[in-house]
N, C-alpha and C positions, 0 to 999 in steps of 0.2 A: 531657188530650190530650198526646200525646208523638209527636215525629217518629220515635222509635225503636220505638214500638208503635202502628202505624196502626190506625184503627178499621175494622172489617170492614163492608162494605155491609149485611150482614144483622144487625148489632148491634141487639138489641131496644131499646136506649136511643134509637135514631134514630126509632122509631115514634112517640115522644111529642113530636117537634119540631113546633112550630106554624109557620104561614106567617110570623108576626112574627119568631120566632127565626131562621128561615132568612134572612129579609131582613136582620136584624142581622148574621148571619154573612157574607152577601154584601157588605154595606157594609164590614165589617171586611176581607174579602179584597181588595176594591177598594183600600182605603186602604193595607193592608200591601204589596200587590204593585205599586203604582204606582211605587215607588222602583226596581223591577227592570224596568220597562217592560212589565209584564203588565197588560193591560186586559180587563175583563169587562163591556162596555157593555150587553149584553142579558141578563145573568144575572137570574134571578128564580126564585121558588119554582115547582117543577114539580108534577107529579102524583105519586100513589102507584101503583106498578106492581102487577102481580098477586101478587108475592111480599111485598107490604107494605113495600117499600123506598121511602123518601122520595127523590124526585128533584129536582134543581136544573136549571133550564134553562140549561145551558152545553153543550147538546147532550144534555140529559137524562142527566147523570151522577148517580150516587148522592150523597146528602147527605154520606156518609162521605168522598167525594173532596174536597169543599169543606173539610171539617174537617181532613183530612189535609194539604191544601195549606197551610192556615193554620198548622198545626203545623210544616211544613217551613220556611216563611218565618220564623216566630218563632225556630226553632232556628238557622237561618242567621244571622239578625240577632244572636241572643245570642252565638254563637261569634265572629262578626265583631267585635262590640263588646267582647268579652272580651280580644281581642288587645292586647298592649302598644303 
């Protein structure tokens, strides 16, 4: 996962995500984003839409959005912590 190469919502790898894995990603997003004042109190695994995309209940965004948000937060933290 890289902030420079976001995951596309139709990436076939996302079809294999379980609810448990999505919950773990949501917990990680909540933890990582808290420092920046971003809160996701009602996030939870959502349904699978007609095109087979896994959704997360943040307003039913694709799971790729969750993963890409995590990548951006990690990249920001890495760059910030690398500064002298």
